[in-house]
py3Dmol code that shows the C-alpha trace and the ligand (Angstrom):
import py3Dmol

protein = """\
ATOM      1  CA  MET A   1       8.481  -9.741   4.147  1.00  0.00           C
ATOM      2  CA  ILE A   2       8.503  -6.580   6.318  1.00  0.00           C
ATOM      3  CA  VAL A   3      10.616  -6.528   9.470  1.00  0.00           C
ATOM      4  CA  PHE A   4      11.123  -3.557  11.800  1.00  0.00           C
ATOM      5  CA  GLU A   5      13.802  -3.958  14.479  1.00  0.00           C
ATOM      6  CA  HIS A   6      13.879  -1.234  17.120  1.00  0.00           C
ATOM      7  CA  VAL A   7      12.962   1.408  14.547  1.00  0.00           C
ATOM      8  CA  SER A   8      12.730   5.036  15.595  1.00  0.00           C
ATOM      9  CA  LYS A   9      12.160   8.074  13.424  1.00  0.00           C
ATOM     10  CA  VAL A  10      12.904  11.575  14.627  1.00  0.00           C
ATOM     11  CA  TYR A  11      12.283  14.344  12.101  1.00  0.00           C
ATOM     12  CA  PRO A  12      14.600  17.343  11.844  1.00  0.00           C
ATOM     13  CA  GLY A  13      13.365  19.740  14.500  1.00  0.00           C
ATOM     14  CA  GLY A  14      12.959  16.962  17.036  1.00  0.00           C
ATOM     15  CA  ASN A  15       9.494  15.519  16.304  1.00  0.00           C
ATOM     16  CA  THR A  16       9.559  11.837  17.188  1.00  0.00           C
ATOM     17  CA  ALA A  17       7.162  10.047  14.805  1.00  0.00           C
ATOM     18  CA  LEU A  18       8.055   6.440  15.681  1.00  0.00           C
ATOM     19  CA  ARG A  19       9.828   5.039  18.712  1.00  0.00           C
ATOM     20  CA  ASP A  20      11.325   1.587  19.078  1.00  0.00           C
ATOM     21  CA  VAL A  21       8.919  -0.134  16.693  1.00  0.00           C
ATOM     22  CA  ASN A  22       9.333  -3.893  16.333  1.00  0.00           C
ATOM     23  CA  LEU A  23       7.159  -5.867  13.964  1.00  0.00           C
ATOM     24  CA  HIS A  24       7.161  -8.716  11.514  1.00  0.00           C
ATOM     25  CA  ILE A  25       4.706  -9.014   8.620  1.00  0.00           C
ATOM     26  CA  SER A  26       4.987 -12.321   6.785  1.00  0.00           C
ATOM     27  CA  LYS A  27       4.562 -12.945   3.096  1.00  0.00           C
ATOM     28  CA  GLY A  28       0.911 -13.476   2.220  1.00  0.00           C
ATOM     29  CA  GLU A  29      -0.507 -11.731   5.307  1.00  0.00           C
ATOM     30  CA  PHE A  30      -3.364  -9.209   5.314  1.00  0.00           C
ATOM     31  CA  VAL A  31      -2.645  -6.614   7.971  1.00  0.00           C
ATOM     32  CA  PHE A  32      -4.284  -3.427   9.149  1.00  0.00           C
ATOM     33  CA  VAL A  33      -2.111  -0.679  10.583  1.00  0.00           C
ATOM     34  CA  LEU A  34      -4.492   1.333  12.744  1.00  0.00           C
ATOM     35  CA  GLY A  35      -3.847   4.648  14.419  1.00  0.00           C
ATOM     36  CA  ARG A  36      -5.378   8.067  14.851  1.00  0.00           C
ATOM     37  CA  SER A  37      -4.073  11.150  13.115  1.00  0.00           C
ATOM     38  CA  GLY A  38      -0.496  11.913  14.129  1.00  0.00           C
ATOM     39  CA  ALA A  39       0.113   8.361  15.391  1.00  0.00           C
ATOM     40  CA  GLY A  40       2.905   7.731  12.876  1.00  0.00           C
ATOM     41  CA  LYS A  41       1.122   5.816  10.072  1.00  0.00           C
ATOM     42  CA  SER A  42       2.424   7.948   7.194  1.00  0.00           C
ATOM     43  CA  THR A  43       5.899   7.780   8.618  1.00  0.00           C
ATOM     44  CA  PHE A  44       5.600   3.979   8.725  1.00  0.00           C
ATOM     45  CA  LEU A  45       4.660   4.014   5.006  1.00  0.00           C
ATOM     46  CA  LYS A  46       7.411   6.454   4.064  1.00  0.00           C
ATOM     47  CA  LEU A  47       9.999   4.275   5.789  1.00  0.00           C
ATOM     48  CA  ILE A  48       8.824   1.159   3.930  1.00  0.00           C
ATOM     49  CA  LEU A  49       8.929   3.043   0.613  1.00  0.00           C
ATOM     50  CA  ARG A  50      12.330   4.450   1.558  1.00  0.00           C
ATOM     51  CA  GLU A  51      11.016   8.000   1.137  1.00  0.00           C
ATOM     52  CA  GLU A  52      12.377   8.547   4.636  1.00  0.00           C
ATOM     53  CA  LYS A  53      15.207   6.809   6.464  1.00  0.00           C
ATOM     54  CA  ALA A  54      14.992   5.468  10.003  1.00  0.00           C
ATOM     55  CA  THR A  55      16.901   7.486  12.595  1.00  0.00           C
ATOM     56  CA  SER A  56      17.810   4.260  14.382  1.00  0.00           C
ATOM     57  CA  GLY A  57      17.011   0.569  14.089  1.00  0.00           C
ATOM     58  CA  ARG A  58      16.787  -1.607  11.001  1.00  0.00           C
ATOM     59  CA  ILE A  59      14.075  -2.229   8.403  1.00  0.00           C
ATOM     60  CA  PHE A  60      14.124  -5.271   6.127  1.00  0.00           C
ATOM     61  CA  ILE A  61      11.932  -5.783   3.073  1.00  0.00           C
ATOM     62  CA  ASP A  62      12.263  -9.274   1.644  1.00  0.00           C
ATOM     63  CA  GLY A  63      15.525  -9.687   3.516  1.00  0.00           C
ATOM     64  CA  LYS A  64      17.046  -6.459   2.159  1.00  0.00           C
ATOM     65  CA  GLU A  65      18.032  -3.902   4.786  1.00  0.00           C
ATOM     66  CA  LEU A  66      16.749  -0.543   3.606  1.00  0.00           C
ATOM     67  CA  GLY A  67      19.466   1.416   5.420  1.00  0.00           C
ATOM     68  CA  ARG A  68      22.044  -0.335   3.256  1.00  0.00           C
ATOM     69  CA  LEU A  69      20.235   0.142  -0.022  1.00  0.00           C
ATOM     70  CA  LYS A  70      22.028   2.275  -2.616  1.00  0.00           C
ATOM     71  CA  GLU A  71      20.034   5.157  -4.125  1.00  0.00           C
ATOM     72  CA  ARG A  72      20.009   3.454  -7.537  1.00  0.00           C
ATOM     73  CA  GLU A  73      18.438   0.349  -5.951  1.00  0.00           C
ATOM     74  CA  VAL A  74      15.474   2.289  -4.510  1.00  0.00           C
ATOM     75  CA  PRO A  75      13.366   2.230  -7.723  1.00  0.00           C
ATOM     76  CA  TYR A  76      13.670  -1.582  -7.810  1.00  0.00           C
ATOM     77  CA  LEU A  77      12.506  -1.777  -4.202  1.00  0.00           C
ATOM     78  CA  ARG A  78       9.474   0.372  -5.018  1.00  0.00           C
ATOM     79  CA  ARG A  79       8.634  -1.637  -8.123  1.00  0.00           C
ATOM     80  CA  ASN A  80       8.028  -4.667  -5.920  1.00  0.00           C
ATOM     81  CA  MET A  81       5.423  -2.755  -3.949  1.00  0.00           C
ATOM     82  CA  GLY A  82       2.175  -1.358  -5.230  1.00  0.00           C
ATOM     83  CA  VAL A  83       0.828   1.622  -3.332  1.00  0.00           C
ATOM     84  CA  VAL A  84      -2.720   2.941  -3.527  1.00  0.00           C
ATOM     85  CA  PHE A  85      -2.515   6.470  -2.173  1.00  0.00           C
ATOM     86  CA  GLN A  86      -5.420   8.091  -0.406  1.00  0.00           C
ATOM     87  CA  ASP A  87      -5.691  10.823  -3.050  1.00  0.00           C
ATOM     88  CA  PHE A  88      -5.225   8.232  -5.872  1.00  0.00           C
ATOM     89  CA  ARG A  89      -2.538  10.395  -7.596  1.00  0.00           C
ATOM     90  CA  LEU A  90      -3.882   9.900 -11.120  1.00  0.00           C
ATOM     91  CA  ILE A  91      -2.745  12.196 -13.929  1.00  0.00           C
ATOM     92  CA  PRO A  92      -5.876  14.176 -14.929  1.00  0.00           C
ATOM     93  CA  SER A  93      -4.853  14.692 -18.578  1.00  0.00           C
ATOM     94  CA  LEU A  94      -4.433  10.953 -19.212  1.00  0.00           C
ATOM     95  CA  THR A  95      -7.151   8.314 -19.606  1.00  0.00           C
ATOM     96  CA  ALA A  96      -7.414   5.507 -17.074  1.00  0.00           C
ATOM     97  CA  TYR A  97      -5.627   3.226 -19.561  1.00  0.00           C
ATOM     98  CA  GLU A  98      -2.851   5.750 -20.141  1.00  0.00           C
ATOM     99  CA  ASN A  99      -2.416   6.332 -16.394  1.00  0.00           C
ATOM    100  CA  VAL A 100      -1.679   2.644 -15.916  1.00  0.00           C
ATOM    101  CA  ALA A 101       0.367   2.324 -19.128  1.00  0.00           C
ATOM    102  CA  PHE A 102       2.436   5.341 -18.042  1.00  0.00           C
ATOM    103  CA  ALA A 103       3.544   3.500 -14.908  1.00  0.00           C
ATOM    104  CA  MET A 104       4.902   0.754 -17.177  1.00  0.00           C
ATOM    105  CA  ARG A 105       6.461   3.066 -19.791  1.00  0.00           C
ATOM    106  CA  VAL A 106       8.718   4.742 -17.236  1.00  0.00           C
ATOM    107  CA  THR A 107      10.403   1.378 -16.759  1.00  0.00           C
ATOM    108  CA  ASP A 108      11.187   0.691 -20.431  1.00  0.00           C
ATOM    109  CA  ILE A 109       8.779  -2.204 -20.784  1.00  0.00           C
ATOM    110  CA  PRO A 110       8.103  -3.090 -24.449  1.00  0.00           C
ATOM    111  CA  GLU A 111       4.897  -1.578 -25.832  1.00  0.00           C
ATOM    112  CA  ARG A 112       3.613  -5.027 -26.795  1.00  0.00           C
ATOM    113  CA  LYS A 113       3.826  -6.172 -23.164  1.00  0.00           C
ATOM    114  CA  ILE A 114       2.065  -2.997 -21.987  1.00  0.00           C
ATOM    115  CA  ALA A 115      -0.749  -3.594 -24.479  1.00  0.00           C
ATOM    116  CA  SER A 116      -1.459  -7.014 -22.994  1.00  0.00           C
ATOM    117  CA  ARG A 117      -0.797  -6.254 -19.309  1.00  0.00           C
ATOM    118  CA  VAL A 118      -2.908  -3.088 -18.929  1.00  0.00           C
ATOM    119  CA  PRO A 119      -6.248  -4.657 -19.994  1.00  0.00           C
ATOM    120  CA  TYR A 120      -5.409  -7.635 -17.766  1.00  0.00           C
ATOM    121  CA  VAL A 121      -5.080  -5.501 -14.606  1.00  0.00           C
ATOM    122  CA  PHE A 122      -8.209  -3.514 -15.508  1.00  0.00           C
ATOM    123  CA  ASN A 123     -10.045  -6.819 -15.699  1.00  0.00           C
ATOM    124  CA  LEU A 124      -8.696  -7.794 -12.259  1.00  0.00           C
ATOM    125  CA  VAL A 125     -10.175  -4.657 -10.690  1.00  0.00           C
ATOM    126  CA  GLY A 126     -13.439  -4.982 -12.663  1.00  0.00           C
ATOM    127  CA  LEU A 127     -13.042  -1.796 -14.673  1.00  0.00           C
ATOM    128  CA  SER A 128     -12.500  -3.062 -18.232  1.00  0.00           C
ATOM    129  CA  ASP A 129     -15.355  -0.932 -19.568  1.00  0.00           C
ATOM    130  CA  LYS A 130     -13.924   2.356 -18.223  1.00  0.00           C
ATOM    131  CA  MET A 131     -10.329   2.199 -19.505  1.00  0.00           C
ATOM    132  CA  ASP A 132     -10.843   5.070 -21.942  1.00  0.00           C
ATOM    133  CA  LYS A 133     -12.343   7.494 -19.424  1.00  0.00           C
ATOM    134  CA  PHE A 134     -10.447  10.397 -17.914  1.00  0.00           C
ATOM    135  CA  PRO A 135     -10.171  10.512 -14.103  1.00  0.00           C
ATOM    136  CA  ASP A 136     -12.770  13.298 -13.809  1.00  0.00           C
ATOM    137  CA  GLU A 137     -15.271  11.111 -15.682  1.00  0.00           C
ATOM    138  CA  LEU A 138     -14.939   8.402 -13.038  1.00  0.00           C
ATOM    139  CA  SER A 139     -16.443   8.126  -9.543  1.00  0.00           C
ATOM    140  CA  GLY A 140     -14.169   8.160  -6.494  1.00  0.00           C
ATOM    141  CA  GLY A 141     -14.445   4.378  -6.182  1.00  0.00           C
ATOM    142  CA  GLU A 142     -13.586   3.911  -9.853  1.00  0.00           C
ATOM    143  CA  GLN A 143     -10.586   6.232  -9.600  1.00  0.00           C
ATOM    144  CA  GLN A 144      -9.419   4.189  -6.669  1.00  0.00           C
ATOM    145  CA  ARG A 145      -9.707   1.022  -8.732  1.00  0.00           C
ATOM    146  CA  VAL A 146      -7.586   2.649 -11.452  1.00  0.00           C
ATOM    147  CA  ALA A 147      -5.026   3.420  -8.746  1.00  0.00           C
ATOM    148  CA  LEU A 148      -5.194  -0.228  -7.675  1.00  0.00           C
ATOM    149  CA  ALA A 149      -4.784  -1.394 -11.298  1.00  0.00           C
ATOM    150  CA  ARG A 150      -1.702   0.816 -11.538  1.00  0.00           C
ATOM    151  CA  ALA A 151      -0.380  -0.594  -8.251  1.00  0.00           C
ATOM    152  CA  LEU A 152      -0.763  -4.130  -9.639  1.00  0.00           C
ATOM    153  CA  VAL A 153       0.876  -3.509 -12.973  1.00  0.00           C
ATOM    154  CA  HIS A 154       4.376  -4.685 -12.016  1.00  0.00           C
ATOM    155  CA  SER A 155       3.039  -7.851 -10.300  1.00  0.00           C
ATOM    156  CA  PRO A 156       4.136  -6.673  -6.838  1.00  0.00           C
ATOM    157  CA  GLN A 157       4.546  -9.014  -3.879  1.00  0.00           C
ATOM    158  CA  LEU A 158       3.154  -6.327  -1.591  1.00  0.00           C
ATOM    159  CA  ILE A 159       0.199  -3.947  -1.909  1.00  0.00           C
ATOM    160  CA  ILE A 160      -0.102  -1.035   0.487  1.00  0.00           C
ATOM    161  CA  ALA A 161      -3.374   0.869   0.681  1.00  0.00           C
ATOM    162  CA  ASP A 162      -3.172   4.226   2.429  1.00  0.00           C
ATOM    163  CA  GLU A 163      -6.536   5.146   4.019  1.00  0.00           C
ATOM    164  CA  PRO A 164      -8.487   3.298   1.306  1.00  0.00           C
ATOM    165  CA  THR A 165     -11.815   4.511   2.664  1.00  0.00           C
ATOM    166  CA  GLY A 166     -10.841   8.160   2.975  1.00  0.00           C
ATOM    167  CA  ASN A 167     -12.226   9.517  -0.279  1.00  0.00           C
ATOM    168  CA  ILE A 168     -15.097   7.136  -1.056  1.00  0.00           C
ATOM    169  CA  ASP A 169     -18.439   6.275   0.512  1.00  0.00           C
ATOM    170  CA  PRO A 170     -18.887   3.297   2.873  1.00  0.00           C
ATOM    171  CA  GLU A 171     -20.449   0.960   0.293  1.00  0.00           C
ATOM    172  CA  LEU A 172     -17.622   1.500  -2.189  1.00  0.00           C
ATOM    173  CA  SER A 173     -15.044   1.126   0.532  1.00  0.00           C
ATOM    174  CA  MET A 174     -16.410  -2.361   1.265  1.00  0.00           C
ATOM    175  CA  GLU A 175     -16.006  -3.194  -2.434  1.00  0.00           C
ATOM    176  CA  MET A 176     -12.446  -1.957  -2.282  1.00  0.00           C
ATOM    177  CA  MET A 177     -11.706  -4.046   0.785  1.00  0.00           C
ATOM    178  CA  GLU A 178     -13.171  -7.100  -0.932  1.00  0.00           C
ATOM    179  CA  LEU A 179     -10.927  -6.461  -3.923  1.00  0.00           C
ATOM    180  CA  LEU A 180      -7.927  -6.222  -1.609  1.00  0.00           C
ATOM    181  CA  ALA A 181      -8.988  -9.483   0.065  1.00  0.00           C
ATOM    182  CA  ALA A 182      -9.204 -11.150  -3.376  1.00  0.00           C
ATOM    183  CA  ILE A 183      -5.724  -9.882  -4.211  1.00  0.00           C
ATOM    184  CA  ASN A 184      -4.480 -11.228  -0.890  1.00  0.00           C
ATOM    185  CA  SER A 185      -6.044 -14.636  -1.599  1.00  0.00           C
ATOM    186  CA  VAL A 186      -3.595 -15.188  -4.459  1.00  0.00           C
ATOM    187  CA  GLY A 187      -0.671 -14.735  -2.073  1.00  0.00           C
ATOM    188  CA  ILE A 188       0.041 -11.009  -2.338  1.00  0.00           C
ATOM    189  CA  THR A 189       0.784  -9.391   1.022  1.00  0.00           C
ATOM    190  CA  VAL A 190      -1.661  -6.560   1.771  1.00  0.00           C
ATOM    191  CA  VAL A 191      -1.087  -3.763   4.287  1.00  0.00           C
ATOM    192  CA  VAL A 192      -4.001  -1.389   4.853  1.00  0.00           C
ATOM    193  CA  VAL A 193      -3.268   1.809   6.755  1.00  0.00           C
ATOM    194  CA  THR A 194      -6.300   3.409   8.357  1.00  0.00           C
ATOM    195  CA  HIS A 195      -7.645   5.453  11.246  1.00  0.00           C
ATOM    196  CA  GLU A 196     -11.076   3.767  11.032  1.00  0.00           C
ATOM    197  CA  HIS A 197     -11.875   1.378  13.857  1.00  0.00           C
ATOM    198  CA  ASP A 198     -15.173   0.451  12.172  1.00  0.00           C
ATOM    199  CA  LEU A 199     -13.450  -0.796   9.043  1.00  0.00           C
ATOM    200  CA  VAL A 200     -11.019  -2.921  11.013  1.00  0.00           C
ATOM    201  CA  ARG A 201     -13.819  -4.386  13.134  1.00  0.00           C
ATOM    202  CA  ARG A 202     -15.670  -5.624  10.045  1.00  0.00           C
ATOM    203  CA  PHE A 203     -12.710  -7.696   8.871  1.00  0.00           C
ATOM    204  CA  ASN A 204     -11.285 -10.541  10.832  1.00  0.00           C
ATOM    205  CA  LYS A 205      -7.619  -9.745  10.196  1.00  0.00           C
ATOM    206  CA  ARG A 206      -4.471  -8.909  12.089  1.00  0.00           C
ATOM    207  CA  VAL A 207      -4.453  -5.356  13.440  1.00  0.00           C
ATOM    208  CA  ILE A 208      -1.276  -3.515  14.424  1.00  0.00           C
ATOM    209  CA  THR A 209      -2.265  -0.441  16.427  1.00  0.00           C
ATOM    210  CA  ILE A 210       0.106   2.516  16.591  1.00  0.00           C
ATOM    211  CA  ASP A 211      -0.328   5.333  19.067  1.00  0.00           C
ATOM    212  CA  ASP A 212       2.040   8.214  19.582  1.00  0.00           C
ATOM    213  CA  GLY A 213       4.727   6.436  17.541  1.00  0.00           C
ATOM    214  CA  THR A 214       4.574   3.175  19.455  1.00  0.00           C
ATOM    215  CA  VAL A 215       3.005  -0.200  18.636  1.00  0.00           C
ATOM    216  CA  VAL A 216       0.471  -0.495  21.462  1.00  0.00           C
ATOM    217  CA  ASP A 217      -1.369  -3.576  20.231  1.00  0.00           C
ATOM    218  CA  ASP A 218      -0.878  -6.377  17.700  1.00  0.00           C
ATOM    219  CA  CYS A 219      -3.800  -8.822  17.465  1.00  0.00           C
ATOM    220  CA  ALA A 220      -4.404 -11.662  15.069  1.00  0.00           C
ATOM    221  CA  GLY A 221      -7.885 -12.081  13.617  1.00  0.00           C
ATOM    222  CA  ILE A 222      -9.902 -14.891  15.200  1.00  0.00           C
ATOM    223  CA  GLY A 223      -8.663 -18.187  13.819  1.00  0.00           C
ATOM    224  CA  GLU A 224      -5.457 -16.638  12.531  1.00  0.00           C
ATOM    225  CA  VAL A 225      -2.078 -17.510  13.971  1.00  0.00           C
ATOM    226  CA  LEU A 226       0.641 -14.907  14.447  1.00  0.00           C
ATOM    227  CA  LEU A 227       4.013 -16.380  13.617  1.00  0.00           C
TER     228      LEU A 227
END
"""
ligand_1 = """\
27
LIG
P -0.200 9.857 10.780
O 0.052 9.451 9.372
O -0.593 8.705 11.656
O -1.166 10.991 10.892
P 2.515 10.931 10.715
O 3.458 9.823 10.478
O 2.164 11.831 9.585
O 1.189 10.366 11.411
O 3.098 11.874 11.876
C 3.611 11.390 13.116
C 4.262 12.556 13.860
O 5.401 13.006 13.137
C 3.354 13.766 14.032
O 3.626 14.332 15.289
C 3.806 14.687 12.917
O 3.602 16.027 13.282
C 5.285 14.374 12.799
N 5.785 14.561 11.419
C 5.364 13.900 10.316
N 6.053 14.284 9.233
C 6.931 15.236 9.659
C 7.941 16.030 9.009
N 8.195 15.921 7.694
N 8.657 16.891 9.769
C 8.429 16.986 11.100
N 7.510 16.280 11.763
C 6.768 15.412 11.064
"""
view = py3Dmol.view(width=600, height=400)
view.addModel(protein, "pdb")
view.setStyle({"model": 0}, {"cartoon": {"style": "trace"}})
view.addModel(ligand_1, "xyz")
view.setStyle({"model": 1}, {"stick": {}})
view.zoomTo()
view.show()
């Protein structure tokens, strides 16, 4: 699903964010990408989303090489991935329902389909009773679940959560991780980017550790097999 072959990223000005990264994340995996601040985690995400291009090496998503993707193909790439950003990125003037519906409207989906899909994804994240609230009427954990509902709306094969515990308390972050595990159990690949060792320790999953732009460790959870 995600393949990095000798990927390096040097920003203009000479900052090397990633160097010679090689990794393979299979369809249906649940993976943590762990690294302290400045390690290169955001750069890893931006490369996958094609917000940045690799300086050298090749990145494949579902067999498609991102370096060869035409600009007009980029929105289709992104539609197959759902991202839950650390700061949730909800529109404050829209209700939770409208925030999720908006993500569908920008892609010309018929209103009738939106009207059935949006309540369905709210049900998946356990927030059916809060669809009509505005973001500032929701707790941090609830806002994050709206962001997850929005990420799920196009039935993506891949969900990426960027620092999912950053803006919520520890109890809620466990709930969020359990939701992500449930999503993974139906075959959706989940990549969780974090700097929190504690979080990673509590879950028995594969952990790819990045430090100073390099993959320094890649361990399967106990009982898991790395292919
Ligand atoms: P993390 O998300 O793990 O904190 P980043 O990917 O943001 O790490 O950053 C990795 C390195 O790349 C850091 O040294 C950072 O200063 C540098 N960097 C990130 N973005 C840019 C940019 N747009 N321009 C120049 N340097 C950058």
